BADOTOR-395804 format. One line per field, with one value per residue: residue number from 1; residue in three letters; chain; x, y, z of N, C-alpha, C, O in turn. Coordinates in Angstrom, 3 decimals. Layout:
% BADOTOR-395804
num <- (NUM:...)
residuo <- (ala:...)
cadena <- (A:...)
n_c1 <- (X:...)
n_c2 <- (Y:...)
n_c3 <- (Z:...)
ca_c1 <- (X:...)
ca_c2 <- (Y:...)
ca_c3 <- (Z:...)
c_c1 <- (X:...)
c_c2 <- (Y:...)
c_c3 <- (Z:...)
o_c1 <- (X:...)
o_c2 <- (Y:...)
o_c3 <- (Z:...)
END
This chain:
% BADOTOR-395804
num <- (1:2:3:4:5:6:7:8:9:10:11:12:13:14:15:16:17:18:19:20:21:22:23:24:25:26:27:28:29:30:31:32:33:34:35:36:37:38:39:40:41:42:43:44:45:46:47:48:49:50:51:52:53:54:55:56:57:58:59:60:61:62:63:64:65:66:67:68:69:70:71:72:73:74:75:76:77:78:79:80:81:82:83:84:85:86:87:88:89:90:91:92:93:94:95:96:97:98:99:100:101:102:103:104:105:106:107:108:109:110:111:112:113:114:115:116:117:118:119)
residuo <- (met:pro:gly:asn:lys:pro:val:met:glu:val:ala:thr:leu:ser:ala:leu:ala:glu:pro:asn:arg:met:gln:ile:val:glu:leu:leu:arg:asp:gly:pro:leu:thr:val:gly:glu:ile:ala:asp:arg:leu:gly:leu:arg:gln:pro:gln:ala:ser:lys:his:leu:lys:val:leu:ser:glu:asn:gly:ile:leu:glu:val:lys:ala:glu:ala:asn:arg:arg:ile:tyr:lys:leu:arg:ser:glu:pro:phe:gln:ala:leu:asp:thr:trp:val:lys:ser:phe:gln:ser:val:met:glu:ser:arg:phe:asp:asn:leu:glu:glu:tyr:leu:arg:glu:leu:gln:gly:lys:glu:asn:lys:asn:gln:ala:asn:pro)
cadena <- (A:A:A:A:A:A:A:A:A:A:A:A:A:A:A:A:A:A:A:A:A:A:A:A:A:A:A:A:A:A:A:A:A:A:A:A:A:A:A:A:A:A:A:A:A:A:A:A:A:A:A:A:A:A:A:A:A:A:A:A:A:A:A:A:A:A:A:A:A:A:A:A:A:A:A:A:A:A:A:A:A:A:A:A:A:A:A:A:A:A:A:A:A:A:A:A:A:A:A:A:A:A:A:A:A:A:A:A:A:A:A:A:A:A:A:A:A:A:A)
n_c1 <- (-41.881:-45.043:-47.654:-47.494:-45.768:-43.597:-39.948:-37.755:-34.366:-32.828:-30.130:-29.496:-30.876:-29.519:-26.962:-27.408:-28.117:-26.018:-24.548:-22.370:-22.115:-24.565:-24.419:-22.329:-23.883:-25.612:-23.808:-23.159:-25.327:-25.384:-23.651:-20.929:-17.956:-14.531:-12.701:-11.122:-12.056:-14.684:-13.784:-12.520:-14.658:-16.341:-14.686:-13.393:-10.792:-9.058:-8.841:-11.011:-13.144:-12.912:-13.536:-16.365:-17.081:-16.721:-18.424:-20.864:-20.618:-20.298:-22.936:-24.303:-25.158:-23.461:-21.633:-18.407:-15.876:-12.879:-10.385:-7.430:-5.283:-7.211:-10.410:-13.622:-16.752:-20.150:-23.763:-26.006:-29.033:-30.962:-31.069:-32.416:-34.799:-35.857:-36.321:-38.098:-40.363:-41.049:-41.628:-43.914:-45.583:-46.814:-48.578:-51.214:-52.313:-52.044:-53.593:-56.271:-56.543:-56.707:-59.067:-60.872:-60.696:-61.565:-64.355:-65.077:-64.779:-66.849:-69.109:-68.981:-69.222:-71.805:-73.333:-72.981:-74.085:-76.684:-77.180:-76.957:-79.042:-81.350:-81.886)
n_c2 <- (-2.404:-1.061:-0.848:1.768:3.729:6.603:5.995:7.274:7.877:7.106:7.414:9.590:11.660:11.684:12.351:14.909:16.058:17.079:20.200:21.369:19.911:20.368:23.061:22.759:21.680:23.704:25.637:24.533:24.400:26.537:25.679:23.738:22.982:23.166:21.257:22.910:25.416:25.253:24.707:27.187:29.112:28.183:28.423:26.295:23.871:22.074:19.166:18.728:19.619:17.759:15.531:15.896:15.965:13.614:12.026:12.957:12.218:9.596:8.837:9.375:12.060:13.754:14.192:13.413:14.782:14.168:16.362:16.920:17.646:18.208:17.996:18.174:19.014:18.265:18.634:15.983:15.267:13.170:12.322:14.497:14.726:12.580:13.259:15.321:14.065:12.402:14.131:15.565:13.409:13.565:15.580:15.219:14.001:15.917:18.019:16.817:16.588:19.286:19.956:18.422:19.769:22.332:21.749:20.700:23.149:24.713:23.226:23.705:26.584:26.821:25.595:27.414:29.749:28.861:28.449:31.097:32.452:31.204:31.899)
n_c3 <- (-20.311:-19.674:-22.009:-24.706:-23.874:-23.998:-23.727:-21.483:-21.205:-18.333:-17.726:-19.426:-18.120:-15.702:-16.507:-17.451:-15.118:-13.530:-12.750:-14.266:-16.561:-17.499:-18.085:-20.195:-22.102:-22.694:-23.731:-26.058:-27.620:-29.178:-30.975:-32.348:-30.232:-29.213:-26.616:-25.335:-25.725:-24.311:-21.747:-21.202:-21.566:-19.358:-17.276:-16.212:-15.620:-18.154:-17.794:-16.114:-17.670:-19.798:-18.355:-17.923:-20.459:-21.439:-19.944:-20.898:-23.703:-23.496:-22.735:-24.964:-25.634:-26.573:-29.644:-30.875:-32.878:-34.439:-35.296:-36.736:-34.183:-32.404:-30.732:-31.464:-30.222:-30.271:-30.045:-30.018:-31.626:-30.871:-28.183:-27.166:-28.563:-27.633:-25.032:-25.299:-26.338:-24.308:-22.234:-23.480:-23.395:-21.081:-21.282:-22.218:-20.075:-18.076:-19.252:-19.135:-16.289:-15.768:-16.966:-15.518:-13.183:-13.879:-14.475:-11.852:-10.459:-11.700:-11.024:-8.320:-8.231:-9.382:-7.419:-5.261:-6.345:-6.432:-3.816:-2.843:-4.315:-3.109:-0.083)
ca_c1 <- (-42.627:-46.503:-48.291:-46.602:-45.287:-42.234:-39.013:-36.747:-33.226:-32.440:-28.763:-29.587:-31.306:-28.487:-25.793:-27.840:-28.390:-24.838:-24.581:-21.266:-22.488:-25.826:-23.737:-21.753:-25.091:-26.111:-22.994:-23.051:-26.630:-25.128:-22.703:-19.755:-16.693:-13.418:-12.572:-10.319:-13.202:-15.627:-13.073:-12.345:-15.907:-16.751:-13.840:-12.874:-9.447:-9.227:-9.120:-12.423:-14.188:-12.763:-14.247:-17.666:-17.496:-16.624:-19.696:-21.943:-20.402:-20.667:-24.434:-25.055:-25.633:-22.511:-20.774:-16.996:-15.168:-11.342:-9.788:-5.977:-5.020:-8.305:-11.634:-14.687:-17.869:-21.465:-24.884:-26.610:-30.465:-31.758:-31.546:-33.445:-35.952:-36.596:-36.886:-39.330:-41.452:-41.301:-42.318:-45.090:-46.485:-47.546:-49.383:-52.629:-52.740:-52.344:-54.919:-57.390:-56.678:-57.157:-60.528:-61.792:-60.788:-62.380:-65.577:-65.522:-65.068:-68.007:-70.052:-69.113:-69.785:-73.216:-74.056:-72.883:-74.909:-77.980:-77.410:-77.153:-80.398:-82.323:-81.197)
ca_c2 <- (-1.116:-1.148:0.085:2.414:5.001:6.925:5.748:8.279:7.237:7.588:7.983:10.985:12.652:11.758:13.129:16.405:16.680:17.875:21.601:21.693:19.121:21.189:24.340:22.574:21.630:25.082:26.239:23.750:24.692:27.498:25.066:22.793:23.795:22.284:21.073:24.249:26.502:25.022:24.949:28.749:29.700:27.868:28.752:25.025:23.217:21.280:17.912:18.917:19.896:16.497:14.379:15.965:15.822:12.184:11.452:13.495:11.520:8.037:8.814:9.677:13.346:14.580:13.368:13.900:14.721:14.437:17.240:17.119:17.281:18.871:17.284:19.082:18.309:18.784:18.106:14.944:15.474:12.080:12.378:15.750:14.446:11.562:13.989:16.125:13.115:11.904:15.316:15.612:12.255:14.035:16.828:14.886:13.736:17.250:18.649:16.075:16.916:20.595:19.843:17.936:20.785:23.316:21.164:20.770:24.451:25.261:22.850:24.469:27.906:26.575:25.332:28.558:30.661:28.492:28.687:32.506:32.814:30.566:31.716)
ca_c3 <- (-19.941:-19.928:-23.052:-25.615:-23.267:-24.370:-22.970:-21.434:-20.656:-16.879:-17.891:-20.022:-17.097:-14.804:-17.020:-17.450:-13.655:-13.041:-13.167:-15.210:-17.800:-18.235:-18.711:-21.453:-23.187:-22.851:-24.600:-27.379:-28.148:-30.244:-32.013:-31.798:-29.741:-28.656:-25.256:-24.727:-25.691:-23.469:-20.540:-21.010:-21.366:-18.225:-16.115:-15.728:-16.126:-19.229:-17.363:-15.604:-18.883:-20.516:-17.742:-18.122:-21.929:-21.554:-19.501:-22.020:-24.869:-23.278:-22.587:-26.302:-25.715:-27.661:-30.680:-30.929:-34.176:-34.341:-36.211:-36.457:-32.738:-31.621:-30.732:-31.708:-29.524:-30.691:-29.515:-30.971:-31.268:-30.554:-26.607:-26.801:-29.127:-26.799:-23.708:-25.726:-26.515:-22.882:-21.574:-24.194:-22.987:-19.848:-21.648:-22.191:-18.700:-17.390:-19.819:-18.538:-14.892:-15.765:-17.590:-14.510:-12.092:-14.374:-14.311:-10.593:-10.110:-12.358:-10.179:-6.932:-8.358:-9.655:-5.948:-4.520:-6.810:-6.080:-2.317:-2.721:-4.841:-2.244:1.255)
c_c1 <- (-44.109:-46.886:-47.236:-46.087:-43.946:-41.265:-37.966:-35.602:-32.791:-30.850:-28.510:-29.873:-30.304:-27.305:-26.240:-27.989:-27.364:-24.734:-23.511:-21.648:-23.716:-25.318:-23.008:-22.813:-25.487:-25.222:-22.968:-24.392:-26.217:-24.201:-21.434:-18.606:-15.728:-13.569:-12.136:-11.343:-14.175:-15.015:-12.994:-13.595:-16.506:-16.107:-13.459:-11.439:-9.816:-9.447:-10.453:-13.308:-14.101:-13.527:-15.701:-17.939:-17.610:-18.042:-20.764:-21.794:-20.882:-22.159:-25.091:-25.559:-24.837:-21.852:-19.458:-16.380:-13.752:-11.012:-8.494:-5.741:-6.111:-9.368:-12.686:-16.013:-19.217:-22.671:-25.410:-28.166:-31.298:-32.206:-32.432:-34.710:-36.876:-37.148:-38.137:-40.575:-41.954:-42.066:-43.772:-46.080:-47.488:-48.573:-50.996:-53.283:-52.943:-53.449:-56.190:-57.534:-57.211:-58.767:-61.291:-61.785:-61.574:-63.773:-66.013:-65.639:-66.393:-69.180:-70.203:-69.773:-71.383:-73.988:-73.985:-73.881:-76.309:-78.260:-77.633:-78.636:-81.499:-81.796:-82.091)
c_c2 <- (-1.339:-0.138:0.722:3.615:5.351:6.496:6.904:7.633:7.768:8.068:9.312:12.043:12.766:12.545:14.624:17.006:17.443:19.085:21.925:21.075:20.049:22.490:24.154:22.269:22.825:25.848:25.670:23.852:25.612:26.913:24.337:23.678:22.641:22.113:22.426:25.250:26.353:25.139:26.444:29.338:29.545:28.017:27.361:24.564:22.198:20.015:17.804:18.735:18.483:15.567:14.515:15.663:14.320:11.485:11.804:12.501:9.992:7.808:9.170:10.946:14.123:13.523:14.148:13.837:14.995:15.307:17.662:16.814:17.817:17.943:18.323:18.305:19.186:18.061:17.027:15.332:14.451:12.237:13.403:15.465:13.283:12.179:14.667:15.197:12.623:13.058:15.519:14.635:12.587:15.100:16.439:14.467:15.030:18.063:18.062:16.526:18.512:20.850:19.458:18.919:21.946:22.948:21.107:22.273:25.058:24.629:23.459:25.784:27.789:26.504:26.562:29.582:30.151:28.734:30.238:32.982:32.230:30.621:31.179)
c_c3 <- (-20.303:-21.191:-23.972:-25.203:-23.649:-23.398:-22.875:-20.600:-19.230:-17.037:-18.542:-19.004:-16.203:-15.235:-17.084:-16.203:-13.130:-13.644:-14.371:-16.562:-18.444:-18.723:-19.980:-22.559:-23.535:-24.017:-26.035:-28.072:-29.345:-31.265:-31.572:-31.148:-29.356:-27.117:-24.637:-24.787:-24.663:-21.991:-20.185:-20.724:-19.987:-16.824:-15.478:-16.233:-17.092:-18.691:-16.758:-16.716:-19.558:-19.823:-17.938:-19.549:-22.146:-21.201:-20.478:-23.240:-24.665:-23.074:-23.827:-26.351:-26.501:-28.545:-30.630:-32.380:-34.065:-35.548:-36.011:-35.065:-31.893:-31.709:-30.520:-31.119:-29.994:-30.203:-30.568:-30.634:-30.710:-28.868:-26.276:-27.493:-28.232:-25.445:-24.101:-25.860:-25.184:-22.135:-22.096:-23.745:-21.764:-20.092:-21.676:-20.873:-17.851:-17.789:-19.192:-17.039:-14.784:-16.092:-16.275:-13.385:-12.534:-14.070:-12.860:-10.039:-10.679:-11.489:-8.888:-7.154:-8.678:-8.181:-5.258:-4.981:-6.546:-4.734:-2.131:-3.282:-3.866:-0.790:2.259)
o_c1 <- (-44.296:-46.520:-46.117:-45.928:-43.104:-41.602:-37.412:-35.784:-32.410:-30.456:-27.539:-29.277:-30.067:-26.711:-25.434:-28.007:-27.605:-24.796:-23.817:-21.492:-23.791:-25.797:-22.952:-22.633:-25.731:-25.697:-22.766:-24.483:-26.727:-23.957:-21.022:-18.374:-16.047:-14.415:-12.664:-11.472:-14.528:-15.708:-13.332:-13.707:-17.085:-16.597:-13.226:-11.048:-10.805:-10.480:-11.041:-14.137:-15.173:-14.201:-16.366:-19.004:-18.447:-18.643:-21.537:-22.810:-21.614:-22.617:-26.316:-26.491:-25.304:-21.601:-19.420:-16.438:-13.415:-11.349:-8.254:-6.005:-5.927:-9.373:-12.672:-16.295:-19.307:-22.557:-25.261:-28.488:-32.310:-33.355:-33.157:-35.729:-38.097:-38.148:-39.134:-41.690:-43.156:-43.080:-44.717:-47.277:-48.581:-49.340:-51.873:-54.484:-53.875:-54.159:-57.076:-58.656:-57.972:-59.493:-62.276:-62.764:-62.235:-64.435:-67.170:-66.530:-66.955:-70.149:-71.295:-70.721:-72.149:-74.975:-74.980:-74.493:-77.172:-79.359:-78.457:-79.286:-82.576:-81.322:-81.682)
o_c2 <- (-1.878:1.031:0.209:4.532:4.453:6.571:7.412:7.001:8.935:9.074:10.027:13.119:13.905:13.302:15.500:18.229:18.376:19.198:22.663:21.721:20.372:22.978:25.062:22.566:23.043:26.484:26.371:23.318:25.408:27.523:24.429:24.844:21.461:22.721:22.945:25.968:27.385:25.632:26.886:30.044:30.481:27.856:27.313:24.985:21.491:19.548:16.733:17.826:17.985:14.769:13.494:15.118:13.827:10.661:10.921:12.011:9.345:6.676:9.283:11.090:15.087:12.349:15.353:12.767:16.078:14.974:18.610:15.665:17.875:17.114:19.163:17.162:20.412:16.861:17.177:15.668:14.777:12.262:13.336:15.964:13.145:11.766:14.631:15.582:12.453:12.811:15.629:14.920:12.074:15.468:17.189:14.551:15.161:18.695:18.806:16.817:18.902:21.711:20.122:18.961:22.563:23.758:21.414:22.561:25.926:25.337:23.715:26.146:28.642:27.168:26.844:30.247:31.020:29.160:30.615:33.832:32.826:29.611:30.972)
o_c3 <- (-21.394:-21.320:-23.997:-26.008:-23.649:-22.216:-23.850:-19.559:-19.136:-16.448:-18.292:-18.973:-15.803:-14.468:-16.772:-16.064:-12.364:-14.868:-15.307:-17.598:-19.629:-19.747:-20.810:-23.740:-24.722:-24.958:-27.027:-29.178:-30.447:-32.306:-30.416:-31.469:-29.217:-26.461:-23.653:-23.796:-24.093:-21.101:-19.087:-19.722:-19.435:-15.706:-14.270:-17.321:-16.899:-19.170:-16.907:-16.748:-19.899:-20.475:-18.113:-19.839:-22.902:-21.891:-20.850:-23.732:-25.414:-23.227:-23.854:-27.143:-27.106:-28.270:-30.381:-32.985:-33.586:-36.684:-35.263:-34.713:-30.677:-32.620:-29.620:-31.480:-30.063:-29.957:-31.780:-29.494:-30.090:-28.428:-25.283:-27.015:-28.166:-24.858:-23.380:-25.508:-24.978:-21.481:-21.315:-23.695:-21.524:-19.202:-21.247:-20.616:-17.057:-17.007:-18.772:-16.625:-13.900:-15.594:-15.952:-12.641:-11.699:-13.421:-12.574:-9.240:-10.011:-11.214:-8.381:-6.458:-8.230:-7.864:-4.591:-4.146:-6.426:-4.378:-1.298:-2.673:-3.851:-0.269:3.402)
END
């Protein structure tokens, strides 16, 4: 990859693109939950919830902790930090484009004012 641009894992974005998985991530934002709690809150069958949790876990978005016969799922911070860094990498580019647009609009306004003053 050229330069020192932040790397955003395509797998992370793909995993988050599925609506049920995004809802799971939103639920887990408030704290860890079991597969049963996630399934109940989203109105999914437990096998469906487990399938989505597996994808999120395999892509490093969740961590799983076994507690007796239950599995507790919680968000990992690293993928979201990487996503934040990746999004922020566009900030300077966009600010530069807005600055250029602002300068161009000032030039146009100056030309328009000049034309109105000299009919």
